C-alpha positions, -999 to +999 in steps of 0.1 A: +722-408-548+731-374-533+709-345-523+720-309-527+704-275-519+711-249-546+703-212-547+699-196-581+689-159-583+675-160-548+654-191-555+662-223-534+660-257-551+665-292-536+683-314-562+689-351-562+718-364-582+721-401-593+756-415-600+757-430-635+775-464-642+807-446-655+807-423-624+794-392-643+766-375-623+732-373-639+709-346-623+673-354-616+646-327-621+649-301-593+621-297-568+614-262-555+622-260-518+598-242-495+602-205-495+622-190-466+603-173-438+596-136-444+623-113-432+619-102-396+613-065-392+636-045-370+608-033-346+572-026-351+557-019-385+549+017-394+519+030-413+539+043-444+555+016-465+586+022-486+586-004-514+611-014-541+603+003-574+620-025-593+637-058-587+673-056-575+699-061-547+702-041-515+736-024-514+733-003-483+709+008-455+712+045-449+686+049-421+681+025-393+649+020-373+643+049-350+660+075-372+641+107-381+642+114-418+631+142-441+611+138-473+635+128-501+663+116-477+679+082-488+667+053-467+683+024-487+704+019-518+691-006-544+712-019-573+692-026-604+705-031-639+740-022-628+729+012-614+727+023-578+693+038-570+686+056-537+652+047-522+640+078-505+615+087-477+582+097-492+575+121-464+590+135-431+589+109-403+607+083-383+618+049-397+598+023-378+613-009-394+638-020-420+626-052-437+656-058-459+692-066-453+724-057-473+730-082-500+694-094-502+676-097-535+642-080-536+613-080-560+594-050-573+567-039-548+584-057-519+582-036-486+618-025-478+610-003-448+582+013-429+579+047-413+555+068-392 
């Protein structure tokens, strides 16, 4: 019997594989592994949340914590449905934290960054 940890679409599974008599592996039913700890914020949380409008993958971070941004300025780039979408600042302010990292998969409504 062998144990493996497999990640599929951002979900982590622990899988146990039994060796059959002929040596061909037979997979047992996967058990969901505990969710990873929430992403650590880069600094203190701000009062204005910038959320993902749709599920996707973070391609770039355009504004780091501490950077002053204007309303409509790109903060992150999110790839969804093979399209690059700029996630913009909803108002003038300063980025307080960036809660996502490049390459991370995010869900709709997930907080990507905060600002003051």
